[in-house]
C-alpha positions in Angstrom: -44.3 -22.3 -8.4 -41.2 -20.5 -10.0 -40.1 -23.8 -11.3 -43.4 -24.7 -12.9 -43.3 -21.2 -14.9 -39.9 -21.9 -15.8 -41.0 -25.2 -17.3 -43.9 -23.8 -19.0 -42.6 -20.5 -20.5 -38.8 -21.3 -20.2 -35.9 -19.4 -18.2 -35.2 -15.5 -19.0 -32.1 -16.4 -20.8 -33.9 -19.1 -23.1 -36.7 -16.2 -23.9 -34.1 -13.9 -25.0 -32.1 -16.5 -27.0 -35.4 -17.3 -28.8 -35.7 -13.6 -29.5 -32.5 -12.8 -31.0 -32.6 -16.0 -32.9 -35.0 -13.9 -35.2 -32.0 -11.5 -36.0 -29.5 -14.4 -36.6 -32.1 -16.1 -39.3 -32.1 -12.4 -40.8 -28.4 -12.4 -41.0 -28.1 -15.9 -42.5 -30.7 -15.0 -45.1 -28.5 -12.0 -46.3 -25.2 -14.3 -46.4 -25.9 -15.6 -50.1 -26.2 -11.9 -51.3 -23.2 -10.6 -49.3 -20.8 -13.3 -50.9 -21.8 -12.3 -54.6 -20.3 -8.6 -53.9 -17.5 -7.4 -55.1 -14.8 -6.1 -52.2 -15.4 -2.4 -53.4 -18.9 -2.8 -53.2 -19.1 -4.4 -49.9 -16.7 -1.8 -48.4 -19.2 0.8 -49.7 -21.8 -0.5 -47.8 -20.5 1.3 -44.3 -20.9 4.8 -46.2 -24.5 3.5 -47.2 -25.5 2.8 -43.9 -24.1 6.0 -42.6 -26.4 8.0 -44.8 -29.4 5.7 -44.0 -28.6 6.4 -40.2 -28.3 10.2 -40.5 -31.7 10.0 -42.6 -33.4 8.9 -39.3 -32.8 5.0 -39.6 -32.3 3.1 -36.4 -29.3 1.1 -35.5 -31.7 -2.0 -34.8 -33.2 -1.7 -38.4 -29.6 -1.5 -39.9 -28.5 -4.6 -37.5 -28.9 -7.6 -40.0 -27.3 -5.9 -42.9 -24.5 -4.6 -41.0 -24.0 -7.9 -39.2 -24.2 -9.7 -42.6 -21.5 -7.3 -44.0 -19.1 -7.5 -41.1 -19.4 -11.3 -41.3 -18.4 -11.5 -44.8 -15.7 -8.9 -44.7 -14.2 -11.0 -41.7 -14.5 -14.2 -43.9 -12.5 -12.3 -46.5 -9.8 -10.7 -44.6 -9.4 -12.9 -41.4 -10.4 -16.1 -42.8 -12.7 -16.2 -39.9 -16.5 -16.4 -40.3 -18.8 -15.6 -37.4 -20.7 -18.8 -35.9 -24.1 -18.0 -35.0 -23.6 -18.1 -31.3 -21.2 -15.2 -32.2 -24.1 -13.4 -33.8 -26.1 -14.0 -30.7 -22.9 -12.4 -28.8 -22.9 -9.6 -31.2 -26.5 -8.8 -30.7 -26.4 -9.0 -26.8 -23.4 -6.4 -26.9 -25.3 -4.1 -29.2 -28.2 -4.0 -26.9 -26.3 -3.0 -23.9 -25.6 -6.5 -22.1 -22.9 -8.7 -21.1 -22.4 -11.7 -23.1 -21.1 -14.6 -21.3 -19.4 -17.0 -23.7 -17.1 -19.8 -22.6 -13.3 -19.3 -23.2 -12.2 -20.2 -26.9 -15.8 -19.2 -28.4 -14.1 -16.1 -30.1 -15.2 -13.1 -28.0 -12.5 -10.7 -29.7 -14.4 -11.6 -32.9 -18.0 -11.1 -31.5 -17.0 -7.5 -30.6 -16.3 -6.6 -34.1 -20.0 -7.0 -34.9 -21.3 -4.5 -32.4 -18.3 -2.1 -32.8 -18.9 -2.1 -36.4 -22.7 -1.4 -36.1 -22.2 1.7 -33.6 -19.4 2.9 -35.2 -21.8 4.2 -38.0 -23.2 6.6 -36.0 -19.6 8.7 -36.2 -19.6 9.0 -32.3 -17.1 6.6 -31.6 -16.9 3.2 -29.8 -14.2 2.1 -27.0 -13.2 -1.5 -26.9 -11.8 -2.1 -23.4 -9.1 -4.5 -22.8 -7.3 -5.6 -19.4 -4.0 -5.0 -20.4 -1.7 -3.3 -23.3 -0.9 -6.3 -25.0 -4.3 -7.2 -25.7 -5.2 -3.9 -26.5 -2.6 -3.9 -29.2 -2.9 -7.4 -30.3 -6.8 -7.0 -30.9 -6.4 -3.4 -32.5 -3.9 -4.9 -35.1 -5.6 -8.1 -35.6 -9.3 -6.7 -35.8 -8.0 -3.3 -37.6 -7.8 -5.2 -40.7 -11.5 -5.9 -41.0 -12.3 -2.6 -39.8 -9.8 -1.1 -42.6 -11.4 -2.9 -45.3 -14.9 -1.7 -44.2 -13.3 1.9 -44.5 -13.4 2.4 -40.4 -10.4 4.2 -38.8 -9.1 2.4 -35.6 -6.9 4.1 -32.8 -5.0 2.7 -29.7 -4.5 4.1 -26.4 -1.7 2.8 -24.6 1.1 3.8 -21.8 3.6 6.2 -22.9 1.6 8.2 -25.5 1.6 12.1 -25.5 -1.7 14.0 -25.9 -1.4 14.3 -29.7 -1.1 10.8 -30.3 -4.2 10.3 -27.6 -6.6 12.9 -29.3 -6.0 11.2 -32.7 -6.7 7.7 -31.2 -9.8 9.1 -29.7 -11.1 10.7 -32.9 -11.0 7.3 -34.5 -14.1 5.2 -35.2 -12.9 2.5 -33.0 -10.5 2.9 -30.2 -8.8 0.3 -28.5 -7.4 0.7 -25.0 -7.2 -0.6 -21.2 -9.6 0.4 -18.5 -6.7 2.1 -16.6 -5.9 4.5 -19.8 -9.7 5.3 -20.4 -10.3 6.4 -17.0 -6.9 8.5 -16.6 -7.4 10.0 -19.8 -11.0 11.2 -18.5 -9.3 12.7 -15.2 -6.5 14.3 -17.1 -9.1 15.9 -19.5 -10.6 17.6 -16.5 -7.4 19.1 -15.2 -6.5 20.7 -19.0 -6.3 24.3 -19.5 -6.8 24.5 -23.2 -9.7 22.9 -25.1 -7.4 21.9 -28.1 -5.7 19.8 -25.7 -8.5 17.5 -24.7 -8.1 13.6 -25.8 -11.4 12.4 -25.2 -14.5 12.8 -27.1 -18.2 12.4 -25.4 -18.3 8.8 -23.7 -20.7 7.0 -26.3 -20.2 3.2 -26.1 -17.8 1.0 -24.5 -17.5 -2.8 -25.1 -15.5 -4.2 -21.8 -13.5 -7.3 -22.4 -13.2 -9.5 -19.3 -15.9 -7.2 -17.9 -15.8 -9.3 -14.7 -12.3 -8.7 -13.9 -12.8 -4.6 -14.3 -16.1 -4.1 -13.4 -16.3 -6.2 -10.2 -12.6 -7.4 -9.2 -11.2 -3.9 -9.8 -14.1 -2.1 -8.7 -12.8 -1.4 -5.2 -9.8 0.4 -6.4 -10.3 4.1 -7.3 -8.1 5.7 -10.2 -6.3 8.5 -8.7 -4.0 11.4 -9.9 -2.1 12.8 -7.3 0.6 15.6 -6.8 3.3 15.2 -4.0 2.3 16.2 -0.5 5.0 18.0 1.7 5.3 15.5 4.4 8.6 14.2 5.9 9.0 10.3 5.7 11.2 10.1 9.2 8.2 8.8 10.9 7.8 5.7 8.8 11.3 4.7 9.5 10.8 5.1 13.1 7.7 3.2 13.2 8.9 0.5 11.4 12.0 -0.3 13.4 9.6 -1.0 16.5 7.3 -3.6 14.5 9.7 -6.8 15.1 9.3 -6.3 18.7 5.5 -6.7 18.5 4.2 -10.4 18.6 0.9 -11.2 17.3 -2.0 -12.3 20.0 0.2 -10.5 22.9 0.6 -7.1 20.9 -1.9 -7.0 18.3 -4.8 -9.0 17.1 -5.3 -10.3 13.2 -8.9 -10.5 11.8 -7.9 -12.8 8.3 -11.8 -12.5 7.5 -12.2 -8.8 7.6 -8.6 -8.1 6.8 -8.0 -5.8 10.1 -5.5 -5.7 12.9 -5.7 -4.0 15.8 -3.5 -3.5 19.0 -4.3 -5.0 22.3 -3.8 -3.2 25.5 -0.7 -4.7 26.3 0.6 -3.5 22.4 -0.4 0.3 23.2 1.4 0.1 26.4 4.6 -1.6 24.5 4.1 1.0 21.2 4.0 4.0 23.6 7.3 2.9 25.5 9.1 2.0 22.5 8.3 5.2 20.6 8.7 7.2 24.0 5.3 8.5 23.6 3.4 9.0 26.6 -0.3 8.4 24.8 -0.6 7.7 21.4 -4.4 8.6 21.4 -4.2 11.8 22.4 -5.3 14.2 19.6 -1.6 15.9 18.9 -0.5 12.2 18.4 -3.0 11.1 15.9 -0.6 10.9 13.0 1.8 8.7 15.2 -1.3 6.2 15.8 -2.0 6.4 11.8 1.6 5.5 11.2 1.5 2.5 13.6 -1.8 1.3 12.4 -0.4 1.2 8.7 2.7 -0.2 9.7 0.8 -3.3 11.7 -0.9 -3.9 8.2 2.1 -4.1 6.4 3.5 -6.6 8.8 0.6 -8.7 9.6 -1.6 -8.3 6.4 0.4 -8.0 3.6 2.8 -10.6 2.1 5.7 -10.4 -0.2 5.5 -12.4 -3.5 1.3 -12.6 -2.8 0.2 -9.3 -2.5 3.4 -7.1 -3.7 6.9 -7.9 -4.9 9.9 -6.1 -4.7 11.7 -5.1 -7.9 14.4 -2.4 -8.6 14.0 -0.9 -5.2 10.3 -0.6 -5.5 7.5 -2.3 -3.8 5.1 -3.0 -6.6 1.5 -4.2 -6.3 0.4 -7.7 -7.5 -3.2 -7.8 -8.8 -4.9 -10.3 -6.4 -7.4 -11.5 -9.6 -5.1 -11.5 -12.7 -1.6 -12.2 -10.9 -0.1 -9.3 -13.0 2.2 -6.4 -11.7 0.6 -3.1 -11.3 3.5 -0.6 -11.9 2.5 3.2 -10.9 -0.3 1.9 -8.7 0.2 2.6 -5.2 -1.8 1.7 -2.0 -3.1 5.0 -0.2 -3.1 6.5 3.3 0.5 5.5 3.9 0.1 2.1 3.5 2.7 1.7 0.4 5.2 4.0 2.7 4.9 1.6 5.4 5.8 -1.5 3.2 8.5 0.5 1.5 9.8 0.9 5.2 9.2 -2.9 6.0 11.1 -3.8 2.8 14.1 -1.7 3.4 13.8 0.4 0.2 13.5 4.1 -0.5 10.1 5.5 0.8 8.5 7.9 -1.7 6.7 11.0 -0.2 2.9 10.9 0.2 0.9 12.4 -2.2 -2.4 14.3 -2.4 -5.4 13.5 -4.5 -5.8 16.1 -7.2 -8.6 13.9 -9.0 -10.0 10.8 -8.7 -13.1 8.2 -10.1 -14.0 4.7 -9.4 -14.4 2.3 -12.4 -17.7 1.9 -11.3 -18.9 5.7 -11.9 -16.5 6.0 -15.0 -18.2 3.3 -16.9 -21.6 4.3 -15.9 -21.0 7.6 -17.7 -20.9 6.0 -21.0 -24.4 6.5 -23.0 -24.3 2.6 -23.7 -22.2 0.1 -21.8 -21.9 -3.6 -22.7 -19.4 -6.4 -21.7 -18.1 -10.0 -22.5 -16.6 -12.6 -20.4 -16.4 -16.5 -19.6 -17.7 -16.1 -16.2 -20.4 -13.6 -15.5 -23.5 -15.5 -14.1 -22.3 -15.9 -10.6 -22.2 -12.0 -10.2 -25.4 -11.5 -12.5 -27.2 -9.5 -9.6 -24.4 -7.2 -9.0 -24.3 -6.2 -12.9 -27.8 -5.8 -12.9 -27.7 -3.7 -9.6 -24.7 -1.4 -10.2 -24.7 -1.1 -13.7 -28.0 -2.1 -15.2 -26.5 -4.6 -17.0 -28.3 -8.0 -18.0 -26.2 -11.0 -18.4 -27.0 -13.3 -21.2 -25.5 -17.1 -21.2 -24.8 -18.0 -24.9 -24.6 -21.8 -25.8 -21.1 -23.0 -27.0 -20.5 -23.7 -30.9 -20.1 -27.2 -30.0 -20.8 -29.1 -26.8 -18.9 -29.0 -23.7 -17.3 -32.6 -23.1 -14.8 -31.4 -20.4 -14.9 -33.8 -17.5 -14.9 -31.6 -14.2 -13.8 -33.9 -11.3 -15.1 -33.5 -7.6 -12.6 -31.6 -5.0 -9.9 -33.6 -3.3 -9.3 -32.4 0.2 -6.4 -33.5 2.7 -5.7 -32.4 6.1 -2.5 -30.5 5.6 -0.8 -28.4 3.1 2.3 -30.9 2.7 -0.2 -33.8 2.2 -2.0 -31.9 -0.5 1.0 -30.8 -2.4 2.5 -34.3 -2.3 -0.4 -35.6 -4.1 -0.3 -32.7 -6.7 3.1 -33.3 -7.7 2.4 -36.8 -7.8 -0.5 -36.6 -10.4 1.7 -33.9 -12.5 4.2 -36.5 -12.7 1.7 -39.3 -13.6 0.1 -37.2 -16.5 3.5 -36.1 -17.5 4.8 -39.6 -18.0 1.5 -40.4 -20.1 2.2 -37.2 -22.1 -1.2 -35.2 -21.2 -0.5 -31.5 -20.9 -1.3 -30.0 -17.3 -2.2 -26.3 -16.5 -1.7 -25.8 -12.6 -3.4 -23.0 -11.3 -2.0 -21.2 -8.2 -3.4 -18.1 -6.2 -0.1 -16.2 -5.7 3.6 -16.1 -6.8 4.8 -18.0 -3.8 3.0 -21.2 -4.3 4.1 -20.8 -7.8 7.4 -20.8 -7.0 7.1 -23.4 -4.3 5.4 -26.0 -6.7 8.4 -25.2 -9.3 11.0 -26.3 -6.7 9.0 -29.7 -6.1 8.6 -30.4 -9.5 12.5 -29.4 -10.2 13.2 -32.3 -7.6 11.3 -34.9 -9.6 12.8 -33.7 -12.8 9.5 -32.7 -14.4 10.4 -29.8 -17.1 7.7 -27.2 -16.5 7.0 -23.4 -17.3 6.0 -20.7 -14.6 3.8 -17.9 -15.7 3.2 -15.1 -12.8 3.9 -11.5 -12.2 7.8 -11.8 -12.5 7.7 -13.8 -15.7 4.9 -12.0 -17.6 6.9 -10.6 -20.6 6.6 -14.4 -22.1 3.0 -14.6 -21.2 1.8 -15.2 -24.7 4.1 -17.8 -25.6 3.9 -19.8 -22.5 0.0 -19.7 -22.5 0.1 -20.7 -26.3 2.3 -23.7 -25.7 0.3 -25.0 -22.7 -1.7 -27.5 -24.8 1.4 -29.2 -26.2 2.0 -32.8 -25.7 3.9 -33.5 -22.2 3.8 -29.8 -21.3 3.4 -28.6 -17.8 2.4 -25.2 -17.1 2.2 -23.4 -13.8 0.4 -20.1 -13.9 -0.8 -17.6 -11.0 -4.4 -16.8 -11.9 -5.6 -17.2 -15.4 -8.0 -14.1 -15.9 -7.7 -12.3 -19.0 -4.8 -14.0 -20.5 -6.4 -13.5 -24.0 -4.2 -16.2 -25.7 -6.2 -19.4 -26.4 -4.8 -23.1 -25.4 -4.7 -25.1 -28.7 -4.3 -28.8 -28.4 -1.3 -30.3 -30.0 -1.0 -33.6 -32.2 -2.0 -36.6 -30.2 -3.2 -34.7 -27.3 -7.1 -35.3 -27.9 -6.5 -39.2 -27.6 -4.5 -38.6 -24.1 -7.8 -36.9 -22.9 -7.1 -33.2 -23.7 -5.5 -30.5 -21.5 -6.1 -31.2 -17.9 -6.5 -28.4 -15.1 -5.1 -29.0 -11.6 -6.2 -26.3 -9.3 -3.9 -26.3 -6.1 -6.4 -24.2 -4.0 -10.0 -22.6 -4.2 -10.0 -19.0 -4.7 -12.2 -16.5 -2.7 -14.5 -16.2 -6.0 -16.2 -19.0 -7.9 -15.4 -16.9 -11.1 -11.8 -17.0 -10.7 -12.0 -21.0 -10.7 -14.5 -21.3 -13.4 -11.7 -19.0 -15.5 -8.9 -21.8 -14.7 -11.3 -24.4 -15.7 -12.5 -22.9 -18.8 -9.1 -23.1 -20.3 -9.6 -26.8 -20.9 -12.3 -28.1 -23.3 -12.5 -24.9 -25.7 -14.5 -25.7 -29.0 -15.6 -29.2 -28.1 -12.0 -30.4 -27.2 -11.7 -33.1 -24.7 -10.4 -32.2 -21.2 -10.6 -32.2 -17.7 -10.1 -30.4 -14.5 -9.7 -31.0 -10.5 -8.9 -28.8 -7.4 -6.7 -29.9 -4.6 -7.3 -28.4 -1.3 -6.3 -28.8 2.4 -7.7 -27.7 5.9 -4.8 -25.3 5.9 -6.1 -23.0 2.7 -7.0 -19.7 3.7 -10.5 -20.1 2.2 -11.3 -23.5 4.1 -9.3 -22.4 7.6 -11.3 -18.9 7.5 -14.5 -20.0 6.4 -15.9 -23.3 7.9 -12.4 -25.5 7.9 -13.4 -26.6 11.3 -16.6 -28.5 10.4 -15.0 -30.3 7.3 -12.3 -31.2 9.8 -14.8 -32.7 12.1 -16.1 -34.7 9.3 -12.4 -35.9 8.2 -11.7 -36.9 12.0 -15.2 -38.9 12.0 -14.3 -41.0 9.1 -10.8 -41.7 10.8 -8.8 -40.9 7.6 -5.3 -41.6 7.4 -2.2 -39.4 6.8 -2.0 -38.7 3.0 -5.6 -40.1 2.4 -8.1 -37.6 0.9 -11.6 -37.0 1.0 -13.8 -36.8 -2.0 -17.6 -35.9 -1.3 -20.5 -33.9 -2.9 -21.3 -32.5 0.6 -17.9 -31.2 1.2 -17.8 -29.5 -2.3 -21.3 -27.8 -1.4 -19.6 -26.4 1.9 -16.8 -25.2 0.0 -19.2 -23.5 -2.4 -21.2 -22.0 0.3 -18.1 -20.5 1.8 -17.2 -18.8 -1.5 -20.9 -17.4 -1.9 -20.3 -15.8 1.5 -16.9 -14.2 0.7 -18.7 -13.1 -2.9 -21.6 -11.5 -0.9 -19.3 -9.9 1.7 -17.2 -8.7 -1.3 -20.3 -7.0 -3.1 -21.1 -5.1 0.1 -17.7 -3.8 0.3 -18.0 -2.7 -3.3 -21.7 -1.6 -2.7 -20.6 0.3 0.3 -17.6 2.2 -1.6 -20.1 3.2 -4.5 -22.3 4.7 -2.1 -19.7 6.9 -0.8 -18.4 7.7 -4.0 -21.9 8.4 -5.7 -21.7 11.5 -3.2 -18.5 12.5 -4.6 -19.7 11.6 -7.9 -22.4 14.2 -8.1 -20.0 16.9 -6.7 -17.5 15.9 -9.7 -20.0 16.0 -12.2 -20.9 19.4 -11.6 -17.4 20.7 -11.0 -15.9 18.9 -14.3 -19.1 20.0 -16.1 -18.4 23.7 -15.1 -14.8 23.3 -16.1 -15.6 21.9 -19.5 -18.0 24.8 -20.0 -15.2 27.2 -19.1 -12.6 25.2 -21.4 -15.0 25.4 -24.6 -17.1 28.5 -24.1 -16.3 31.3 -26.3 -16.5 33.9 -23.4 -17.0 33.3 -19.6 -18.2 37.3 -19.1 -21.7 36.3 -18.6 -20.9 33.8 -15.7 -18.6 36.6 -14.3 -21.3 39.2 -14.4 -23.5 36.6 -12.8 -20.9 36.2 -9.9 -20.8 40.0 -9.7 -24.6 40.3 -9.2 -24.8 37.5 -6.7 -22.0 39.1 -4.6 -23.6 42.4 -4.8 -27.0 40.9 -3.4 -24.7 38.9 -0.6 -23.3 42.5 0.4 -26.7 44.3 0.2 -28.7 41.7 2.2 -25.9 41.3 4.7 -26.8 44.5 6.9 -29.4 45.0 9.3 -32.5 46.8 7.6 -34.9 48.2 10.3 -37.0 51.5 10.2 -34.6 54.6 10.3 -31.6 52.4 9.2 -29.7 53.9 11.9 -27.5 51.0 12.1 -26.2 51.3 8.3 -23.9 54.0 7.3 -22.2 54.6 3.9 -18.8 53.8 5.5 -19.9 50.1 6.3 -21.0 49.7 2.7 -17.8 51.2 1.3 -15.9 49.1 3.3 -17.8 45.9 2.5 -17.6 46.5 -1.2 -14.0 47.3 -1.0 -13.4 44.0 1.1 -15.0 42.0 -1.9 -14.5 43.9 -5.1 -11.4 45.9 -4.2 -12.3 49.2 -5.5 -13.7 52.1 -3.8 -17.5 52.8 -4.6 -18.6 56.4 -5.3 -21.0 58.0 -3.0 -24.6 57.5 -4.1 -27.3 60.1 -4.4 -28.8 61.4 -1.0 -32.3 59.6 -1.8 -30.6 56.3 -1.9 -29.8 56.6 1.6 -33.0 57.9 2.5 -34.9 55.1 0.7 -32.3 52.4 1.4 -33.8 48.8 0.4 -31.7 45.8 0.0 -32.5 45.5 -3.7 -32.0 48.8 -4.7 -28.5 49.0 -2.9 -27.4 45.5 -4.7 -28.3 47.2 -7.9 -26.5 50.3 -7.2 -23.3 47.9 -5.9 -23.7 45.6 -9.2 -23.5 48.7 -11.4 -20.7 50.4 -10.1 -18.6 47.0 -10.2 -19.7 46.2 -13.5 -18.5 49.7 -14.7 -15.2 49.0 -13.0 -14.8 45.6 -14.7 -15.8 47.4 -18.3 -13.2 49.9 -17.6 -10.4 47.2 -16.7 -11.7 45.2 -20.1 -11.2 48.4 -22.1 -7.6 48.9 -20.6 -6.2 45.5 -21.3 -8.6 44.3 -24.4 -11.3 42.3 -24.9 -9.7 39.3 -26.2 -7.3 39.6 -23.5 -9.7 39.9 -20.7 -11.4 36.7 -22.0 -8.3 34.6 -21.7 -7.7 36.1 -18.3 -11.0 35.1 -17.2 -10.7 31.6 -18.4 -7.3 31.0 -16.7 -8.5 32.7 -13.4 -11.6 30.5 -13.3 -9.8 27.3 -14.2 -6.9 27.8 -11.7 -9.3 28.7 -9.0 -11.6 25.8 -9.3 -8.8 23.3 -9.5 -7.2 24.6 -6.5 -10.4 24.8 -4.3 -11.6 21.3 -5.8 -8.0 19.7 -4.4 -8.4 21.3 -1.2 -12.2 19.7 -1.1 -10.9 16.4 -1.7 -8.8 16.4 0.8 -11.5 17.8 3.3 -14.0 14.9 2.2 -11.1 12.5 2.8 -10.8 13.6 6.1 -14.7 13.7 6.5 -14.8 10.1 5.2 -12.1 9.0 7.5 -14.0 9.9 10.7 -17.6 9.5 9.5 -17.7 6.0 11.0 -17.8 7.0 14.4 -21.1 8.7 14.2 -22.4 5.2 14.2 -22.0 4.9 17.6 -24.2 8.1 18.4 -26.7 6.0 16.5 -26.2 8.3 13.2 -26.2 6.9 9.9 -22.8 7.7 8.6 -23.8 7.6 5.3 -26.5 10.3 5.5 -24.4 12.4 7.9 -21.6 12.2 5.0 -24.2 13.4 2.2 -25.6 16.0 4.7 -21.9 17.4 5.5 -20.5 16.7 2.2 -23.4 18.9 0.6 -22.7 21.7 2.8 -19.0 21.6 2.5 -19.5 21.7 -1.5 -21.8 24.5 -1.4 -19.4 26.4 0.9 -16.8 25.6 -1.9 -19.0 27.0 -4.7 -19.4 30.1 -2.8 -15.6 30.4 -2.1 -14.7 29.9 -5.9 -17.2 32.7 -6.8 -15.6 34.9 -4.1 -12.1 34.2 -5.2 -12.8 34.5 -8.9 -14.3 38.0 -8.7 -11.7 39.3 -6.1 -8.8 38.1 -8.5 -10.2 39.5 -11.6 -10.9 42.8 -9.9 -7.4 42.8 -8.2 -4.8 41.4 -10.9 -2.7 44.3 -12.3 -1.6 43.6 -16.0 2.1 44.7 -16.5 3.2 44.2 -20.3 6.7 43.4 -21.5 8.2 43.9 -24.9 9.7 40.7 -26.6 13.3 40.0 -26.2 15.4 41.7 -28.6 17.3 38.4 -29.5 14.0 37.0 -31.3 13.9 37.7 -35.0 10.1 38.4 -35.4 8.5 41.9 -34.9 8.1 43.1 -31.2 4.5 42.9 -30.0 2.5 43.0 -27.1 0.8 39.8 -26.2 -0.9 37.9 -23.5 0.1 34.4 -22.4 -1.5 32.3 -19.5 0.0 28.9 -18.6 -1.1 26.3 -15.8 2.6 26.6 -14.1 3.3 23.3 -14.7 5.1 22.2 -18.2 4.5 18.8 -19.9 7.5 16.9 -20.1 9.6 17.2 -23.0 8.4 20.5 -24.4 10.7 23.3 -25.1 9.4 26.5 -23.9 9.0 29.1 -26.5 10.0 32.8 -25.6 7.5 35.3 -26.8 5.8 38.7 -25.6 3.7 38.1 -22.5 2.5 39.2 -19.4 5.5 38.3 -17.4 5.8 38.3 -13.4 9.1 37.5 -11.9 9.1 34.8 -9.0 10.3 37.2 -6.4 7.9 40.5 -7.8 5.1 41.3 -5.8 2.0 39.3 -6.8 -0.2 41.3 -9.1 -3.2 40.0 -7.5 -2.7 42.5 -4.9 -2.2 40.3 -1.8 1.2 42.0 -0.8 3.1 38.5 -1.1 5.8 37.7 -3.4 4.6 36.0 -6.8 6.4 32.7 -5.9 4.5 32.6 -2.7 1.1 33.3 -3.9 -0.5 32.7 -7.2 2.8 31.2 -8.7 
């Protein structure tokens, strides 16, 4: 039935393309008019569009004209005229969808259409790339077009300071990486002055290589952390015993689930080696945690595949792009376990100060769009998680690449022998070959095999990424052989050299299937761009991880039945389908993991939004006094309603009330008129306590000055919220770590996590209010005059800082409320300042 309806009405994709064609026709109709305009008149269209938008006209009604202007400006400035298929992509992006366009179809240029149209609002557009190189390249390249049309362009890359970032985010269009945008959001929510905030409201984002960022990286949260005071000695101790443990005997590895667990014999051996009687005792829980992380480091994580060692540091290799991720660290002590394994200095563990997943960060934008060459296989996830529809856009020229069936061998050795033989033959012929590998290890192994056969070649992997653009751009030249570890988001087009078309174009040779079909398609997509000839083939063996873990036995039996000799491959559609089904299984499993992570992060996200919203209000609000007065009223009610009211009020004495007020507000409340005690009602007592507290607060404000009191309120609120939130994040981590055990009690762990997490959050909010009010009533201000050595006139001035200075800033000496590190803390706690609020 579904097929019949599709035949009659067309698929959803066909219907959408037909609808958008109306916009394309309108843009094309305006082209003759635009070509007649002088440069100044064409550039002035931007301001004209802005006026119309501010007058109430929608972006949709402006779209045909804006696209026609952008296309003509691009033709004049860049020498590139948008094709019709690129106009379709531009509409898809503007409407908040994903434009799936094959490699080489000009996605970078497509983004300019939607970016230009949406920049007219003045709210800012973010163009998100996968690395700094692409951000710089695209901002510089496309910036000429935007500059011609009167728009400002900013770029956010690693190493910029707050002033540079603020300026970049203030531009009409800002280019940057997903990491920088996400970390800037977190950093902004740790700032103490509104003037230092970098980002504006999150308006519209166009995400390049959207599958890489929103799918592949969705499992890795962005984390800002500070050092936790933990010793690294235990990592060294546990690491020493790892070589004595043997797989199968002492521990079991589940490669499918990526887990490792001790056997009973292994537990006994660990206890004996560590001289620990019972590692499962509560007192030894930390030892057990270190053992488990060390086992993972040894059994699951491989050097030059999952990470590399460089300059005495363990650096993670991105499994999808093959790039290094300096600065990123595995959490929960795993990175420290890897450092111990590799014999490099172990860095201290960190405590989370702020974190967010890419899933929740990008869902905060008012409008989100993306583009990639490979999105259709993950269309369901894009729709379910992000509300994004995928539109597959036809190529400008027909695709003529030949995709040959997979070739499967019994062993890795047989496979690589055949791979090298094919490369040698193609190289002799002069046809360029791009060889795709799934990790650095295989790249270097294959490089050695080719060197033995005297085949000149280039290797592109995480160890050699500096020459990336140069290597990729030359990969289509005659006789070139290029070995690349994953081709996702490489950004540089492969242009065919002279005479290569006649030889069959660029040949893609995959040495292994990836877990995700998208990654394989990205590799294939490097050949056959813009109607070029090309071909592709994948070589596999039964010893490859994918086949070995997911269905290799069945394929092995088929090969045995066929009676294949050593070195003889099998090519069969049935085998290819079996491999594709294996990949679908893994993709489904990975989707479940990402969905599971999101469900838990959604709980944190609701809490994060509340805290960050209140924090932002505290930063930008002119006065927090109304909020403080609300807190005073709430605490007054809590005190009043905490007593046991019953006829006669025998249980309540004024001393009890006085003591409760002093405990919360740190002042002695004056005795009331006698009739208040005679007619004691909670609402009456609440009002009496509140009025007395407000009077004391007003007196303190009169003493130190209104402006200074506002600064003090802001400082104390922000410092208290940050401290409590940091502790809450740690508590939520601990809750999540142990929540899975609730499943054994027939309870849904997620529901328990939501329920208990909410209770913990409510408790934190209550403690924040108590702490803020307590500090405001307790703090004592002591003025110090300015140092005589300073030339300006002496004056009294209050200065509050977060305590941790930005690097590279010179401290300014001025008049301020100054407390020595060894002085008693002004909050009244009785501790030294450095041990308390310092």
